N, C-alpha and C positions, 0 to 999 in steps of 0.2 A: 354360634353356628359354625360348623365345619364344612368346608367345600373341597371337593377333590378335583373340580374342574372350574374354569373361569366362568363367572356369571355376571360380574359387575360391569355396568356401563360407565364410560368415561365421565359423562356429564352428571351422574347421580351424586347425591350427598355422600354415599358410601365411597364412591370413586374419588371424590375430592378429599375425603378423609384419609384414604389409603395413600394417596400421593403426598398429602401434607405430612403424615407420620413418617413416610419413607424419606422425604426431603429433610425433615427436622433431624431424624436419626443419622442419616449419612452426613448431614451438615455438621453435626457434632465432630465427627472424625475429620472432615475436611477443614474445619476451623482449627482444630488442634494441629493438623498437618502444616498449616501455613503460619500460625502465630508463634509457635515455640521457638523457631529459629530467630525471630525478631527479639525475643526476650532473653536469649541465652547469655548475652554479655551482662545484662542487668542481674540475672539470676546468679551468674558467677561471682559478681561483686558482692551481692547481698549474702550469699551462702559461703563465700570464700572457697569457691569450687575451682578445681584444676581443670585444664583443658580435657583431660581424660574423663573427668566426671561430667563435663558438658557434653561430650560425645555420647556417654551412656544415657544422659537425660534425653537426648535426641533418639538414640538407637534402641534403648530399652523398649520403647513403644513399638518401633518397627519390627523388633525381634520377635515378640510374641504375636503380633498381628500377622506377619508374614508366615510364621510357623503354623498358626492355628486357623487361618481364614478358610482353608478348605474343609477342615473339620467342622467349623461353624456352619458352613453351608450344608453339610451332611446332617448335622443335628437338626437344622431347621426342616429339611425334607422329611425327616423321620418323626420328630416330635411336634412339628407345627412351626411354620415360619414366623407367625406373629408371636408365639410363646418365646421362642429363642431370641427374636428381635427385642422383645420387652426385657427379658433377662439380661441381654447384652447391654441395653440402654441403662438399666438400673446399676449393673456392674460398673459401667463406664462412669456413671455419675458418682458412685461411691469412691472410685479410684480418683476421680477429679477432685473430690473433696479432700482426699488425702494429699494430692499434689498441692492444693491450695494452702494447706496448713503445715506442709512439710517443714520441720525445723532445721533440716540439714540436707546436704546434697545426696547423701546415701538414702535417706527416706524418700526424697523426691525420685530418685532412680527406681526404687522399689515400686513406688506408686505409678510411675510411668510404665513399668513392666506390666503391672496389673491393669492399667488403662488399655494397653494393647490387647489383652485378653477380651475385654469388653468390646473393643472395636472389631475383633475377629468374629464375635458372635453377631453383632448387629449389622455389620457392613454387608455381608451376603444376603441377609434377610431383607434389607431395604429394597433391593431389586426383585428378590424372589417373591415378596408379598404382591408386588405388582404383576409379575409374570403369572402367579398362581391364581389370583383373584379376578383379574379383568377378563372379560370375554375376548376372544381372539381379535375381533375387529377393533377393539379399543386399546390393545396393548401398545401399539406403536405410538399413539398419541400420549398415553400415560407415561411411557418411558421417556418420550421427548420432553414432556413437562417436568418429569423428575430430573432429567439431565440438565435442562435449562435452569431450573431453580437451584439445583445443586451448584451450578457454575456461579450463580450469584453469591452463594454462601462462600465459595472459594475466593471470589473477588473482594468481598467485604472483610475477609479474615485479616489481611495485613493491616487494614485501617483500624478495625476494632482492636486487634492485638496491640498495635503500636500505640494507640491512644490510651489503652488501659495501662500499659507498661510505663508510658511517659507521664501521664497525668493522674493515675490512681495508684496501682501497685501491680507488679507482675503476677501476684497470686490470683488476681481476678481473671486472668486469661483461662484459668481452670475453674474457678468458682462460678463463672458465668454459665458454665455447662449445666449447673444444677437446675435452674428454672426451665431451661430448654428441655432437659431430660424429663422433668415432671410433665410438661405439656405434651411431649412425645408419647409418654406412657399412657396418659389420660386419653388421648385421641386413639391410640392403638387399641387399648382395652375396650373402649366404648363403641367404636365404629368399624374397626378393621376386622373382617371375617377371617377365621382361621383356615389355612390351607396346608396341605401336606402332600407328599408324593406317596401314593399307595404302593408303589413298586420299590420304595426305598429299602435298602438292605437292613436287616435287624441288628447288624453288628457294625461297629465303627472302628476305624483304623487308629485307635488310641496309641498303639505302639509306634506307628509311623509319625504321628504328631509329636510325641515325646522325643523321638530320635531327631526329628527335624529341628525342634527347639534346642536340644542339647548341641547338635552339630553347629547350627548358626551361632549359638551362644558361645561355644568353645572357640570357634574361629574368630568371632568378633572380639572376644576377650584377648586372644593372642595378638590381634592386630592393634587394639587400643593400648594394651599394657605391654607392648613390645619392649623387651629388655628386662622385664620383671622376672622374678624367680619362677612364677607359676605360668608365665606365658607359653613356654614350649610345651608344657604338659597339657595346657588348655588347647593348644593347637593340635596336638596328637589326638586328644579326646574328640575334638571337632571333626577331624578327618576320619577317624575310625567309625564314629557314629554316622557320618555321611555315607560311608560304604554300607554300614548296617541298614541305614534307611533305604538305600537302593535295593538291597537284598529283600527286605521286608515288603517293599512295594511291589517287587517282581513276583514274590511268592504268595502274597496275601490274597484272600478271596474278594475282599472289598477295599482295595487300596484307595487312599485319598488322592494319590497322584498316579494316574494310569500311565505307566512307562511305555506301553505300546503306542501311545500317541506320538512319542518321540521317534518312532520308526519312520514316521512321515518326514521327509526331508524339509518340506516347507514349514511344518510346525516347529521342528527343531531350529531351523534357521531364524524364524521369526522370534523365537524366544531367546536365542543367542543375541540377536540384535537388541531385543528388549533389555537384556542384562547390561549390555554396554551403554546404551543410551540413557537408561534410567539411573545407572550408577553415576554417569556424568551429570545428569540433571540434578540429582540430589546433592552432589558435591558442589556444583556451581552455586546453588542457592545457599547452602551452608556457609561457604567461604565468602560469597559476595556480601551477604547481610552483615557478617562480622567485619569485613573489610571497610564497608561504609561507616560503621560505627567506630571501630578502633583507629583506622587510618584517616578516614574522611571526616570524622567528627560529627557524623549524623546522630540525631536522637533516635529513639526506638520507633517513633511514628514515621519519621522521614525514611528510615531504613525499611520499614514495613511497606510503605507506599511505593518505594522505589521499584519493587519487583512487580507492581500491578500491571505494567504493559504485557507481561507474559499471559496473565489471566485474561486480560481484555482480548488479546488475540485469540485465545482459546474459546472464549464465550462467543465471539462474533464470526470466527473463521474456521473453527474445527469442522463444522458441517460442510463448509465449502471444500475443505480438504477431503472429506468423505466423498463428495460429489465428483471431485477430480479423479480420485482413485477408482470410483465406479466407472468413469468414462474411459480412462486410459490404462487402468490396471494398477496393481499395488507396487510394482517394482520401482517405477520412477519416483513417486511420492516418498516411498520408504528409503530411497537412496538420496534424493535431493534434500529431504527434510533434515536428517541428521548432519549432512555435510554443511548445510546452511547454519545449523545450530553450532557446529564446530567453528566455522568462520566467525560467527557472532561472538563466540567465547574469546577470540583474539581481540575483538573490539573492546571487550570488557577490561582488558589489561590497562586501558586508559584511566580506570578508576584508581586514583592515587591520593596523595596527601591534599593537593589543591583541587579536588574533584569538582567539576562543573557538571551537574546531573544532566542537563540538556545536551551537552556535547560529549561527555565522557561515558555516560551510563545509558541514557535513553535509547540512542541508536542501536547499541548492542543488544539491549533487551527486546526491542521491537523486532529486530531481525531474528533473534533467538525464538521469540514467540511465533513468528511466521513459520519458521522451520518446524516447530513443535506442532502447530495447528495443521500443517500439511501432512505430517507423518501419522498422527495418533489414530484417526479413524481408519485409514487403510491398514494399519498394523492390527487393530482389533478385528477388522473384517477378515484379514488374512488368517489369523489364528483360528477364528471360528470356521472359515471355509476349509481349513486343512484338517478339521476333526469331523468325525461322523456326527450327524444331527443329535443322536441320543447322548453324545458326550460334550455337547456345546457348553453346558454349565461348568463341567470339570475343566474343559480347555480354557475358558475365560478365567476361572479361578487360578489355574496354574500360571497363566500369563500375569495375572495380578500379583500373585505371590512372588514371582520371579522379579517383577519390577520393583517391589518393595525390598526384596533381598538385595538387589543391585544397589539401591540407595543406601541400605544399611551397611553393606560391606565397603562401599566407597567412602562414606563418612568415617568409618572405622580405620581404613587403611591410609587414606591420603594425608591426614595430619602427620602421621609417623613418617610417611614417604618424603614429605617436604621439610622434615626436621622440626616440627612443632612439639612442644611439651610443656608441662607445668602450667604457668600462667602467661604463656607467650601470647595468648589471644588478646591480652590487654597491652602488649608492647607493640606500638605502631611500627617501629623500625624492623622488628623481627617478623611481624605478621605480614607486612607489605611484600617482602620477598617470598614468603611462603605462599601467599595468595597467587602471585604470578606463576610460580612453579606448578601449583595445583591446577590453575586455570588452563595452562598449556597441556597438562596431562588430560584434563577433561576434553579439551578440543581434539586431542588425538583419539580418545575413545569414541567421540561422536563421529569423527570422520571414518574411523574403522568400522563403526556400525553401519554407515552408509555404504561402504565398500562390501561388507558382508551381504547387505540387501541386494546390491547390484549383481553379485556373483551367485546368489542362491534363491532369491524370491522370484516366483513365476511372473510372467508378463501380465497374466490375467487371473481373476478369481476362479474362472472355470478350470484353468490348469491346476490350481491349488486343490479344487474340489475333486478333480480327477485323481490326483495323487492320493488323497485321503480315502477314496473309494478303492484304491488299489488296482485301478483299471488303466 
């Protein structure tokens, strides 16, 4: 059955099935986002991988996902959200299988790149299925249920990943995706109604998607392989294709990134702040998990569980952060949140050779999580308020893509910036100093993000909406 407008009630069997499929599908990508960092050191030892190859194992996934997630949303609107969601889930599962049986670091990198394509197809569909199928009065409850259960998936990720790496085999962090994907597809195909946007354009911005992927790929390669013979050429290709991407998006009839949205000062400022904050967030988690294993002597399970306080803060306090933002406006939460995260990063510098988790790590992570929980909901609300209602989906997708691109570029650039290379990730003496330098850089980025918010974000959401209306 195809529906063009929402008709499903929240408490119905179909409603429960839609939420279940959306949670399982998005949970796949959330789990992979949290467990791979935990496994990197073990993967490096098993596959004899260099630090650059470990960066690609992390970044290959982010690269294709960030580049193609907007296109994935457009494909769902045109051809059916459930259909594209199911295709993305099957693609993701097949790539996960290839990750799980990869005989070398190169094969694993290729598999991770393919996995990111599947994630770009299924991720926007998970929320779009809810938005398209539920009746208007049930959407808020359905989205809240999807968000809450998705947070649980993110919370159990480090535990599941760490346990699999430490007590079974790192390959199972990917192979476990297969039965979850099968269950997701069965539920979606059997009970989830098909929905699409009847006003969706007949053509897609394929050229924009290709240029975005080549640009991010070229710049990422230049940063990771800094000093190599091909790095300068890759950097040039990345910059040239970035300019070409902007030209195509400005002139195209149906661009995947509407550049006119950036004419709004609030929208541009919120996304600039997103780039800074999520770059630091991705790098902090990347370096901290390796620091705890290489320098602190933690096992994979301990390192995975170590970052759990951030997720717990998000699960229980993100909605409170949204309520605070609604009451006092977005400027203060979006200023104080990143600055608190920056100060917390300095606390994490205590994580060294004789690390005591309760004294040296937990306080910093709790404070970091509190800052993140204060910031996230007001940031999302500000981005949406700054865009016209008819472009809300595109605005959210742009912000999501910028957040992932920030993490991608930071994980690519910072190891080079702090002097890491080769197999330095396994050398405690070398990595400890690099961790401290990288953490200080992340703290500066976070504080800078807070300053940007204070100088540019309106005091209220009404002011942001006025700016987007041009009045």
